[in-house]
C-alpha positions in Angstrom: -31.2 -3.5 -35.6 -28.5 -3.9 -32.9 -25.8 -2.8 -35.3 -27.5 0.5 -35.9 -27.9 1.2 -32.2 -24.2 0.4 -31.6 -23.3 2.7 -34.5 -25.4 5.5 -33.0 -23.6 5.1 -29.7 -20.2 5.3 -31.3 -21.2 8.4 -33.3 -21.3 11.5 -31.1 -23.5 14.0 -32.9 -23.9 17.6 -31.8 -27.3 16.7 -30.4 -25.9 13.8 -28.3 -23.0 15.9 -27.0 -25.5 18.7 -26.1 -27.7 16.3 -24.1 -24.7 14.9 -22.2 -23.2 18.4 -21.5 -26.6 19.6 -20.2 -26.9 16.6 -18.0 -23.5 17.3 -16.6 -24.2 21.0 -16.1 -27.5 20.2 -14.4 -25.8 17.8 -12.1 -27.7 14.7 -13.5 -24.3 13.0 -14.1 -20.6 13.7 -13.7 -17.8 13.8 -16.2 -16.3 10.7 -14.5 -19.6 8.8 -14.6 -20.1 9.7 -18.3 -16.5 8.8 -19.1 -17.1 5.3 -17.6 -20.6 4.8 -19.1 -19.6 5.8 -22.6 -16.0 4.6 -22.6 -14.7 8.1 -23.5 -11.7 10.0 -22.1 -12.7 12.4 -19.3 -10.6 15.1 -21.0 -12.7 14.9 -24.2 -16.0 15.3 -22.2 -14.4 18.2 -20.2 -13.6 19.8 -23.6 -17.2 19.4 -24.7 -18.4 21.0 -21.4 -16.1 23.9 -21.8 -17.1 24.5 -25.4 -20.8 24.3 -24.3 -20.2 26.9 -21.6 -18.4 29.1 -24.0 -21.2 28.8 -26.5 -23.8 29.5 -23.9 -22.0 32.6 -22.7 -21.8 33.8 -26.3 -25.5 33.1 -26.9 -26.4 35.2 -23.9 -24.4 38.3 -25.0 -26.3 41.3 -26.1 -24.5 41.1 -29.5 -23.4 37.4 -29.9 -20.2 36.8 -31.8 -20.5 34.5 -34.8 -18.4 31.3 -34.6 -15.9 32.6 -37.2 -15.3 35.7 -35.2 -14.8 33.7 -32.0 -12.2 31.5 -33.6 -10.4 34.4 -35.3 -10.2 36.1 -31.9 -8.9 32.9 -30.3 -6.3 32.5 -33.1 -5.2 36.1 -32.7 -4.7 35.6 -29.0 -2.8 32.4 -29.5 -0.6 34.0 -32.2 0.2 36.9 -29.9 1.1 34.5 -27.0 3.3 32.5 -29.4 5.0 35.6 -30.6 5.7 36.7 -27.0 7.0 33.3 -26.1 9.4 33.3 -29.1 10.7 36.8 -28.2 11.3 35.6 -24.7 13.1 32.5 -25.9 15.3 34.5 -28.3 16.1 36.9 -25.4 17.2 33.9 -23.2 19.2 32.5 -26.1 20.9 35.8 -26.6 21.7 36.1 -22.8 23.1 32.6 -22.8 25.3 33.2 -25.9 26.5 36.5 -24.4 27.4 34.8 -21.1 29.2 32.0 -23.0 31.1 34.7 -25.1 32.2 36.5 -21.9 33.3 33.2 -20.3 35.5 32.3 -23.3 37.2 35.7 -23.2 
């Protein structure tokens, strides 16, 4: 019986995560306390809390987005940011190579 309890503690199901996130949101515990109690990285618990808040906000919308649409939107935003960063990086490389060309002349 003890092995099964240990196995359940190691396995963080959606239900378990939801209970912990709600306890944190309701102020019944803190991320640091949960991190120590369950031997989990605080950053992982913070991620669960953020995902929980995002899900809650979506659920309270007049027209909730489905999960796929949410992820597609996030991917599109990340791809756009990546593209902008690459353009900026190319521009800086171009400036540096132009400056190096001018110095060698």
